[in-house]
Residue frames as a rotation matrix with the C-alpha (Angstrom) as fourth column:
UNK 1
0.575 0.818 0.000 0.00
0.818 -0.575 0.000 0.00
0.000 0.000 -1.000 0.00
UNK 2
-0.719 -0.668 0.194 0.90
0.657 -0.744 -0.125 3.63
0.228 0.038 0.973 -0.38
UNK 3
0.499 0.827 -0.261 -0.87
0.866 -0.484 0.121 6.50
-0.026 -0.287 -0.958 1.38
UNK 4
-0.114 -0.495 -0.862 -0.06
0.429 -0.807 0.407 10.13
-0.896 -0.323 0.304 0.64
UNK 5
0.405 0.159 -0.900 0.38
-0.602 -0.695 -0.393 12.60
-0.688 0.701 -0.186 -2.16
UNK 6
0.363 -0.181 0.914 0.80
0.515 0.856 -0.036 10.66
-0.776 0.484 0.404 -5.39
UNK 7
0.781 -0.169 -0.601 3.20
-0.528 -0.691 -0.493 11.77
-0.332 0.702 -0.629 -8.09
UNK 8
0.790 -0.531 -0.305 6.05
0.021 0.521 -0.853 10.67
0.612 0.668 0.423 -10.32
UNK 9
-0.127 -0.895 0.428 8.70
-0.551 -0.295 -0.781 11.95
0.825 -0.334 -0.456 -7.89
UNK 10
-0.040 0.195 0.980 6.99
-0.966 0.242 -0.088 9.89
-0.255 -0.950 0.178 -5.18
UNK 11
-0.809 -0.553 0.197 7.48
-0.486 0.820 0.303 6.72
-0.329 0.149 -0.932 -7.22
UNK 12
0.121 0.954 0.274 3.96
-0.539 0.295 -0.789 6.00
-0.833 -0.052 0.550 -8.45
UNK 13
0.455 0.016 -0.890 5.13
-0.866 0.240 -0.439 4.90
0.207 0.971 0.123 -11.91
UNK 14
-0.606 -0.761 -0.233 7.57
-0.644 0.641 -0.419 2.43
0.468 -0.104 -0.878 -10.37
UNK 15
-0.646 0.414 0.642 4.90
-0.455 0.466 -0.759 1.08
-0.613 -0.782 -0.113 -8.00
UNK 16
0.446 0.878 -0.173 2.34
-0.647 0.182 -0.740 0.57
-0.619 0.442 0.650 -10.79
UNK 17
0.286 -0.413 -0.865 4.90
-0.838 0.330 -0.435 -0.95
0.464 0.849 -0.252 -13.17
UNK 18
-0.749 -0.565 0.346 6.04
-0.662 0.618 -0.424 -3.33
0.026 -0.547 -0.837 -10.42
UNK 19
-0.077 0.820 0.567 2.51
-0.573 0.429 -0.698 -4.74
-0.816 -0.378 0.437 -10.31
UNK 20
0.795 0.360 -0.489 2.92
-0.598 0.327 -0.732 -5.94
-0.103 0.874 0.475 -13.92
UNK 21
-0.176 -0.960 -0.219 6.34
-0.961 0.215 -0.172 -7.51
0.212 0.180 -0.961 -13.35
UNK 22
0.234 0.273 -0.933 6.48
-0.301 0.933 0.198 -11.34
0.925 0.234 0.300 -13.51
UNK 23
-0.678 -0.567 -0.468 8.08
0.265 0.405 -0.875 -11.47
0.685 -0.718 -0.125 -10.05
UNK 24
-0.566 0.557 0.607 5.05
-0.800 -0.550 -0.241 -9.81
0.200 -0.622 0.757 -8.44
UNK 25
-0.968 0.166 0.188 3.27
0.087 0.925 -0.369 -12.59
-0.235 -0.341 -0.910 -6.52
UNK 26
-0.512 0.859 0.013 -0.20
0.228 0.121 0.966 -13.63
0.828 0.497 -0.258 -7.57
UNK 27
0.239 0.771 -0.590 -2.97
0.834 0.148 0.531 -12.29
0.497 -0.619 -0.608 -5.38
UNK 28
-0.308 -0.385 -0.870 -1.08
0.766 -0.643 0.013 -9.19
-0.564 -0.662 0.493 -4.26
UNK 29
0.422 0.459 0.782 -2.57
0.791 -0.608 -0.069 -5.82
0.444 0.647 -0.620 -5.15
UNK 30
-0.780 -0.623 -0.049 -1.44
0.593 -0.713 -0.375 -2.26
0.199 -0.322 0.926 -4.65
UNK 31
0.442 0.874 -0.202 -3.75
0.896 -0.418 0.153 0.04
0.049 -0.249 -0.967 -2.74
UNK 32
-0.709 -0.585 0.394 -3.13
0.589 -0.798 -0.127 3.72
0.389 0.142 0.910 -3.45
UNK 33
0.445 0.822 -0.356 -4.76
0.895 -0.400 0.195 6.39
0.018 -0.406 -0.914 -1.32
UNK 34
-0.285 -0.501 -0.817 -4.18
0.468 -0.817 0.337 10.06
-0.836 -0.287 0.467 -1.97
UNK 35
0.612 0.498 -0.614 -4.62
-0.183 -0.667 -0.722 12.85
-0.769 0.554 -0.317 -4.46
UNK 36
-0.334 -0.643 0.690 -3.54
0.686 0.336 0.645 12.27
-0.646 0.688 0.329 -8.05
UNK 37
-0.430 0.174 -0.886 -3.60
-0.508 -0.858 0.079 15.04
-0.746 0.484 0.457 -10.64
UNK 38
0.558 0.803 0.210 -6.12
-0.289 0.425 -0.858 14.00
-0.778 0.418 0.469 -13.37
UNK 39
0.579 -0.355 -0.734 -3.54
-0.774 0.045 -0.632 13.89
0.257 0.934 -0.249 -16.22
UNK 40
-0.566 -0.804 0.182 -1.29
-0.816 0.515 -0.262 11.61
0.117 -0.297 -0.948 -14.15
UNK 41
-0.224 0.567 0.792 -4.22
-0.417 0.679 -0.604 9.37
-0.881 -0.466 0.085 -13.23
UNK 42
0.774 0.523 -0.356 -5.18
-0.513 0.189 -0.837 9.03
-0.371 0.831 0.415 -16.90
UNK 43
0.135 -0.821 -0.555 -1.59
-0.859 0.182 -0.478 8.04
0.494 0.541 -0.681 -17.74
UNK 44
-0.658 -0.396 0.640 -1.39
-0.711 0.608 -0.354 5.55
-0.249 -0.688 -0.682 -14.87
UNK 45
0.209 0.857 0.471 -4.66
-0.496 0.508 -0.704 3.90
-0.843 -0.086 0.531 -15.88
UNK 46
0.802 0.040 -0.596 -3.05
-0.585 0.251 -0.771 3.00
0.119 0.967 0.225 -19.24
UNK 47
-0.209 -0.976 0.059 0.01
-0.961 0.194 -0.196 1.36
0.180 -0.097 -0.979 -17.67
UNK 48
0.127 0.119 -0.985 0.45
-0.017 0.993 0.117 -2.39
0.992 0.002 0.128 -17.46
UNK 49
-0.768 -0.369 -0.523 -0.06
0.467 0.235 -0.852 -3.23
0.437 -0.899 -0.008 -13.82
UNK 50
-0.759 0.508 0.407 -2.96
-0.601 -0.787 -0.139 -0.83
0.250 -0.351 0.903 -13.27
UNK 51
0.114 0.855 -0.506 -5.40
-0.419 0.503 0.756 -3.76
0.901 0.126 0.416 -13.29
UNK 52
0.068 -0.156 -0.985 -3.77
0.730 0.681 -0.057 -4.84
0.680 -0.716 0.160 -9.98
UNK 53
-0.937 -0.334 0.101 -4.12
0.207 -0.763 -0.612 -1.39
0.281 -0.553 0.784 -8.43
UNK 54
0.146 0.952 -0.268 -6.98
0.953 -0.063 0.295 -0.36
0.264 -0.298 -0.917 -6.19
UNK 55
-0.786 -0.387 0.482 -7.07
0.313 -0.922 -0.230 3.43
0.533 -0.030 0.845 -6.34
UNK 56
-0.173 0.711 -0.682 -9.05
0.985 0.142 -0.102 4.80
0.024 -0.689 -0.724 -3.39
UNK 57
0.255 0.207 0.945 -8.61
0.363 -0.926 0.105 8.52
0.896 0.316 -0.311 -3.96
UNK 58
-0.646 -0.393 0.655 -8.43
-0.389 -0.569 -0.725 10.89
0.657 -0.722 0.214 -1.03
UNK 59
0.128 0.660 -0.740 -9.73
0.470 0.616 0.632 9.19
0.873 -0.429 -0.232 2.09
UNK 60
0.715 0.189 0.674 -10.42
-0.431 -0.640 0.636 10.51
0.551 -0.745 -0.376 5.61
UNK 61
-0.230 -0.906 0.355 -7.68
-0.865 0.023 -0.502 10.03
0.447 -0.422 -0.789 8.23
UNK 62
-0.011 0.266 0.964 -9.61
-0.766 0.617 -0.179 7.34
-0.642 -0.741 0.197 10.12
UNK 63
0.938 0.346 0.020 -10.11
-0.237 0.683 -0.691 5.33
-0.253 0.643 0.723 6.91
UNK 64
0.417 -0.870 -0.263 -6.39
-0.559 -0.017 -0.829 5.71
0.717 0.493 -0.493 6.13
UNK 65
-0.312 -0.510 0.802 -5.54
-0.949 0.204 -0.240 4.41
-0.041 -0.836 -0.547 9.59
UNK 66
0.404 0.551 0.730 -7.83
-0.508 0.799 -0.322 1.41
-0.761 -0.241 0.602 9.19
UNK 67
0.940 -0.115 -0.322 -6.41
-0.264 0.354 -0.897 0.68
0.217 0.928 0.303 5.75
UNK 68
0.073 -0.993 0.095 -2.89
-0.779 -0.116 -0.616 0.90
0.623 -0.029 -0.782 7.11
UNK 69
-0.171 -0.104 0.980 -3.65
-0.887 0.450 -0.107 -1.49
-0.430 -0.887 -0.169 9.93
UNK 70
0.704 0.481 0.523 -4.76
-0.196 0.839 -0.508 -4.11
-0.683 0.255 0.684 7.35
UNK 71
0.691 -0.480 -0.541 -1.73
-0.670 -0.144 -0.728 -3.64
0.272 0.866 -0.421 5.08
UNK 72
0.878 -0.479 -0.026 1.01
0.470 0.848 0.243 -6.22
-0.095 -0.226 0.970 4.75
UNK 73
-0.215 -0.973 0.078 3.69
0.939 -0.184 0.292 -3.89
-0.270 0.136 0.953 3.31
UNK 74
0.726 0.358 -0.587 4.06
0.226 -0.931 -0.288 -0.13
-0.649 0.077 -0.757 2.89
UNK 75
0.252 -0.628 0.736 5.80
0.958 0.053 -0.283 1.33
0.138 0.776 0.615 -0.14
UNK 76
0.786 -0.135 -0.603 8.01
0.033 -0.965 0.259 4.40
-0.617 -0.224 -0.755 0.02
UNK 77
0.075 -0.743 0.665 9.97
0.908 0.326 0.263 4.44
-0.412 0.584 0.699 -3.23
UNK 78
0.824 0.140 -0.549 10.44
0.034 -0.980 -0.199 8.18
-0.566 0.145 -0.812 -3.43
UNK 79
0.734 -0.539 0.413 12.76
0.564 0.144 -0.813 9.15
0.379 0.830 0.410 -6.25
UNK 80
0.052 -0.857 -0.513 16.30
0.955 -0.107 0.276 10.45
-0.292 -0.504 0.813 -5.62
UNK 81
0.388 0.093 0.917 15.56
0.436 -0.895 -0.094 14.16
0.812 0.437 -0.388 -5.75
UNK 82
-0.667 -0.677 0.310 17.20
0.072 -0.473 -0.878 16.73
0.741 -0.564 0.365 -3.46
UNK 83
-0.125 0.713 0.690 13.88
-0.843 -0.444 0.305 17.03
0.524 -0.543 0.656 -1.63
UNK 84
0.790 0.607 -0.082 13.76
-0.506 0.722 0.472 13.32
0.346 -0.332 0.878 -0.74
UNK 85
0.216 -0.762 -0.611 17.28
0.072 0.636 -0.768 11.87
0.974 0.122 0.192 -0.44
UNK 86
-0.814 -0.570 -0.107 17.84
0.177 -0.069 -0.982 13.36
0.553 -0.819 0.157 3.02
UNK 87
-0.236 0.827 0.510 14.17
-0.795 -0.466 0.389 13.56
0.560 -0.314 0.767 4.04
UNK 88
-0.986 0.111 0.125 12.40
0.005 0.766 -0.643 11.52
-0.167 -0.633 -0.756 6.68
UNK 89
-0.594 0.802 -0.063 9.01
-0.317 -0.161 0.935 10.73
0.740 0.575 0.350 5.13
UNK 90
-0.416 0.538 0.733 6.17
-0.895 -0.101 -0.434 10.72
-0.160 -0.837 0.524 7.63
UNK 91
0.515 0.709 -0.482 4.55
-0.793 0.607 0.046 7.80
0.325 0.359 0.875 5.80
UNK 92
-0.141 -0.635 -0.759 7.47
-0.161 0.771 -0.616 5.51
0.977 0.035 -0.211 6.66
UNK 93
-0.941 -0.229 0.251 7.03
-0.257 -0.002 -0.966 6.20
0.222 -0.973 -0.057 10.38
UNK 94
-0.073 0.979 0.189 3.25
-0.980 -0.036 -0.194 5.78
-0.183 -0.200 0.963 10.08
UNK 95
0.366 0.117 -0.923 3.86
-0.486 0.870 -0.082 2.37
0.794 0.479 0.375 8.50
UNK 96
-0.618 -0.690 -0.376 6.17
-0.015 0.489 -0.872 1.43
0.786 -0.534 -0.313 11.38
UNK 97
-0.744 0.373 0.554 3.67
-0.664 -0.320 -0.676 2.61
-0.075 -0.871 0.486 14.00
UNK 98
0.356 0.927 -0.119 1.07
-0.933 0.346 -0.097 0.30
-0.048 0.146 0.988 12.43
UNK 99
0.061 -0.420 0.906 3.53
-0.325 0.849 0.416 -2.61
-0.944 -0.320 -0.084 12.43
UNK 100
0.936 0.257 0.240 3.87
0.161 0.294 -0.942 -2.50
-0.313 0.921 0.233 8.64
UNK 101
-0.025 -0.998 0.058 7.34
0.502 0.038 0.864 -3.09
-0.865 0.050 0.500 7.20
UNK 102
0.570 0.190 -0.799 8.49
-0.427 -0.762 -0.486 -0.96
-0.702 0.619 -0.354 4.29
UNK 103
0.192 -0.587 0.787 9.90
0.943 0.331 0.017 -1.45
-0.270 0.739 0.617 0.86
UNK 104
0.801 0.066 -0.596 11.80
0.147 -0.985 0.089 1.80
-0.581 -0.159 -0.798 0.54
UNK 105
0.837 -0.541 0.082 14.30
-0.144 -0.362 -0.921 3.68
0.528 0.759 -0.381 -1.57
UNK 106
0.545 -0.727 -0.418 17.89
0.836 0.510 0.204 2.75
0.065 -0.460 0.885 -0.79
UNK 107
0.531 -0.356 0.769 19.00
-0.155 -0.933 -0.325 6.17
0.833 0.053 -0.550 0.46
UNK 108
-0.472 -0.844 -0.255 21.85
0.142 0.213 -0.967 6.35
0.870 -0.493 0.019 2.98
UNK 109
-0.686 0.252 0.683 19.72
-0.701 -0.481 -0.526 7.95
0.196 -0.839 0.507 5.69
UNK 110
0.394 0.918 -0.038 16.88
-0.892 0.392 0.224 5.49
0.220 -0.054 0.974 5.17
UNK 111
0.193 -0.410 -0.892 19.31
-0.085 0.898 -0.431 2.55
0.978 0.158 0.138 5.19
UNK 112
-0.813 -0.545 0.204 20.36
-0.220 -0.037 -0.975 3.46
0.539 -0.838 -0.090 8.72
UNK 113
-0.346 0.778 0.525 16.72
-0.915 -0.154 -0.374 3.28
-0.209 -0.610 0.765 9.81
UNK 114
0.589 0.685 -0.429 15.38
-0.780 0.621 -0.080 0.32
0.212 0.382 0.900 7.81
UNK 115
0.213 -0.582 -0.785 18.45
-0.016 0.801 -0.598 -1.89
0.977 0.140 0.162 8.09
UNK 116
-0.693 -0.542 0.476 19.25
-0.419 -0.234 -0.877 -0.65
0.587 -0.807 -0.065 11.58
UNK 117
-0.355 0.661 0.661 15.85
-0.847 0.072 -0.526 -1.79
-0.395 -0.747 0.535 12.85
UNK 118
-0.995 -0.041 0.086 15.42
0.005 0.879 0.476 -4.71
-0.095 0.474 -0.875 10.42
UNK 119
-0.288 0.951 -0.110 11.96
0.157 -0.067 -0.985 -3.45
-0.945 -0.301 -0.131 9.53
UNK 120
0.738 0.580 -0.345 11.89
-0.264 -0.223 -0.938 -3.56
-0.621 0.784 -0.011 5.75
UNK 121
0.164 -0.652 0.740 13.75
0.836 0.490 0.246 -3.91
-0.523 0.579 0.626 2.51
UNK 122
0.126 -0.229 -0.965 15.62
-0.281 -0.941 0.187 -1.32
-0.952 0.247 -0.183 0.47
UNK 123
0.314 0.069 0.947 15.44
0.800 0.518 -0.303 -1.20
-0.511 0.853 0.107 -3.31
UNK 124
-0.890 -0.448 0.085 16.61
0.395 -0.664 0.636 0.86
-0.228 0.599 0.767 -6.25
UNK 125
-0.283 0.848 -0.449 13.75
0.133 -0.429 -0.894 3.35
-0.950 -0.313 0.009 -6.38
UNK 126
-0.254 0.144 -0.956 13.88
-0.868 -0.470 0.160 3.47
-0.426 0.871 0.245 -10.19
UNK 127
-0.822 -0.278 -0.497 13.48
-0.491 0.789 0.369 -0.28
0.289 0.548 -0.785 -10.68
UNK 128
0.182 0.974 0.134 9.99
-0.962 0.148 0.230 -1.84
0.204 -0.171 0.964 -10.76
UNK 129
0.337 -0.114 -0.934 11.57
-0.120 0.979 -0.163 -5.31
0.934 0.168 0.317 -10.88
UNK 130
-0.752 -0.654 -0.088 13.38
0.046 0.081 -0.996 -4.63
0.658 -0.752 -0.031 -7.59
UNK 131
-0.502 0.667 0.550 10.09
-0.865 -0.372 -0.338 -3.62
-0.021 -0.645 0.764 -5.97
UNK 132
0.484 0.715 -0.504 8.38
-0.738 0.643 0.203 -6.75
0.469 0.274 0.839 -7.32
UNK 133
-0.050 -0.590 -0.806 11.23
0.092 0.801 -0.592 -8.97
0.994 -0.104 0.014 -6.06
UNK 134
-0.887 -0.252 0.386 11.02
-0.318 -0.272 -0.908 -7.39
0.334 -0.929 0.161 -2.59
UNK 135
0.006 0.960 0.281 7.27
-1.000 0.014 -0.025 -8.09
-0.028 -0.280 0.960 -2.45
UNK 136
0.473 0.118 -0.873 7.95
-0.404 0.910 -0.095 -11.63
0.783 0.397 0.478 -3.68
UNK 137
-0.594 -0.766 -0.246 10.49
-0.075 0.358 -0.931 -12.12
0.801 -0.535 -0.270 -0.89
UNK 138
-0.694 0.418 0.586 7.80
-0.702 -0.217 -0.678 -11.31
-0.156 -0.882 0.444 1.68
UNK 139
0.353 0.888 -0.294 5.22
-0.927 0.374 0.017 -13.47
0.125 0.266 0.956 -0.08
UNK 140
0.340 -0.309 -0.888 7.63
-0.213 0.895 -0.393 -16.41
0.916 0.323 0.238 -0.17
UNK 141
-0.560 -0.615 -0.555 8.86
0.464 0.321 -0.825 -15.94
0.686 -0.720 0.106 3.41
UNK 142
0.448 0.846 0.289 5.96
0.161 -0.395 0.905 -15.19
0.879 -0.359 -0.313 5.79
UNK 143
0.520 -0.325 -0.790 8.35
0.853 0.163 0.495 -15.55
-0.032 -0.932 0.362 8.75
UNK 144
-0.634 -0.763 0.127 10.47
0.772 -0.633 0.047 -12.68
0.045 0.128 0.991 7.41
UNK 145
-0.294 0.631 0.718 7.35
0.152 -0.711 0.687 -10.58
0.944 0.311 0.113 6.87
UNK 146
0.724 0.582 -0.371 6.23
0.415 0.063 0.908 -11.28
0.551 -0.811 -0.196 10.45
UNK 147
0.089 -0.787 -0.610 9.71
0.980 -0.040 0.194 -10.51
-0.177 -0.615 0.768 11.83
UNK 148
-0.782 -0.393 0.483 9.92
0.523 -0.835 0.168 -7.21
0.338 0.384 0.859 9.94
UNK 149
0.116 0.904 0.411 6.36
0.177 -0.426 0.887 -6.32
0.977 -0.030 -0.210 11.03
UNK 150
0.715 0.088 -0.693 7.21
0.680 0.141 0.719 -6.92
0.161 -0.986 0.041 14.69
UNK 151
-0.286 -0.923 -0.258 10.48
0.936 -0.327 0.133 -5.00
-0.207 -0.203 0.957 14.31
UNK 152
-0.504 0.170 0.847 8.70
0.393 -0.828 0.401 -2.06
0.769 0.535 0.350 12.65
UNK 153
0.588 0.799 0.127 6.24
0.188 -0.288 0.939 -1.74
0.787 -0.529 -0.319 15.53
UNK 154
0.540 -0.475 -0.695 9.00
0.831 0.173 0.528 -2.16
-0.130 -0.863 0.488 18.12
UNK 155
-0.546 -0.778 0.309 11.10
0.821 -0.571 0.015 0.55
0.165 0.262 0.951 16.44
UNK 156
-0.165 0.574 0.802 8.14
0.170 -0.784 0.597 2.93
0.972 0.235 0.031 16.45
UNK 157
0.811 0.552 -0.192 7.36
0.241 -0.017 0.970 2.30
0.533 -0.834 -0.146 20.11
UNK 158
0.576 -0.634 -0.516 10.92
0.780 0.239 0.578 2.21
-0.243 -0.736 0.632 21.42
UNK 159
-0.269 -0.878 -0.397 12.88
0.648 -0.470 0.600 4.77
-0.713 -0.096 0.695 19.42
UNK 160
-0.857 -0.060 0.512 11.30
0.477 -0.470 0.743 6.25
0.196 0.881 0.431 16.29
UNK 161
0.242 0.969 -0.044 8.83
0.871 -0.197 0.449 8.54
0.427 -0.147 -0.892 18.03
UNK 162
0.418 0.004 0.908 8.43
-0.043 -0.999 0.024 12.01
0.907 -0.049 -0.417 19.48
UNK 163
0.987 0.006 0.161 9.12
-0.161 -0.023 0.987 11.00
0.009 -1.000 -0.021 23.07
UNK 164
0.541 -0.835 0.097 12.53
0.731 0.525 0.437 9.59
-0.416 -0.166 0.894 22.20
UNK 165
-0.113 -0.584 0.804 13.46
0.890 -0.419 -0.179 12.61
0.441 0.695 0.567 20.07
UNK 166
0.787 0.566 0.246 12.01
0.421 -0.784 0.455 15.39
0.450 -0.254 -0.856 22.24
UNK 167
0.696 -0.561 -0.449 15.06
0.349 -0.282 0.894 15.83
-0.628 -0.778 -0.001 24.45
UNK 168
-0.304 -0.832 0.464 17.37
0.854 -0.022 0.519 16.13
-0.422 0.554 0.718 21.42
UNK 169
0.061 0.415 0.908 15.09
0.768 -0.601 0.223 18.74
0.638 0.683 -0.355 19.88
UNK 170
0.948 0.275 -0.160 14.94
0.307 -0.654 0.691 20.72
0.085 -0.704 -0.705 23.11
UNK 171
0.284 -0.926 -0.248 18.75
0.535 -0.061 0.843 20.62
-0.796 -0.372 0.478 23.34
UNK 172
-0.361 -0.386 0.849 19.03
0.931 -0.196 0.307 21.82
0.048 0.901 0.430 19.74
UNK 173
0.506 0.616 0.603 16.66
0.527 -0.775 0.349 24.71
0.682 0.142 -0.717 20.43
UNK 174
0.873 -0.233 -0.428 18.56
0.323 -0.382 0.866 25.57
-0.365 -0.894 -0.259 23.59
UNK 175
-0.109 -0.981 0.158 21.84
0.784 0.013 0.620 25.62
-0.611 0.191 0.768 21.67
UNK 176
-0.224 0.102 0.969 20.39
0.830 -0.502 0.244 27.90
0.511 0.859 0.027 19.00
UNK 177
0.777 0.586 0.230 18.82
0.357 -0.711 0.605 30.20
0.518 -0.388 -0.762 21.58
UNK 178
0.621 -0.626 -0.472 22.02
0.516 -0.127 0.847 30.32
-0.590 -0.769 0.244 23.66
UNK 179
-0.379 -0.777 0.503 24.05
0.901 -0.186 0.392 31.34
-0.211 0.602 0.770 20.60
UNK 180
0.103 0.511 0.853 21.53
0.654 -0.681 0.329 34.04
0.749 0.524 -0.405 19.80
UNK 181
0.934 0.242 -0.262 21.76
0.352 -0.507 0.787 35.43
0.058 -0.827 -0.559 23.34
UNK 182
0.240 -0.932 -0.273 25.55
0.680 -0.040 0.732 35.55
-0.693 -0.361 0.624 23.27
UNK 183
-0.379 -0.391 0.839 25.62
0.909 -0.328 0.258 37.46
0.174 0.860 0.479 19.98
UNK 184
0.573 0.699 0.428 23.38
0.618 -0.711 0.335 40.29
0.539 0.073 -0.839 21.25
């Protein structure tokens, strides 16, 4: 599944094309929830793989939460743009909080999180075949899927949350404020 703004830079073409790849396991579908500009939607509907996509449009937050809680895997194959390479996408942490492992872009920052917590798989974000193979790996190894699901939830509860980061943020603000006071 993928929940959020939908666009080419957010990997929608790769996700849809992965659904048509021979390595994509039978019975798996892609649920997309979010806004899609009409010209992009028209283009996506013509792509091979679209027949395995369930496009839900914009849905209310509670429906998104319920959908997420039923998901097996969350996709975050944002493309390597300056806006995303060093970003921390909220959707990835929402997936973890729901106990949903990710198939994510292999960016250095993301690698430290996904590999560090063993809560997903990293792929070349430009390669639909890599996405399909990652899904296949979960389909073929339910124990790995369960392990990554448990690890995702544990990471969210134990370390990837506001409570664990609050003190660092307060210290950063204090440092910035202290420097400002000294300069006056």
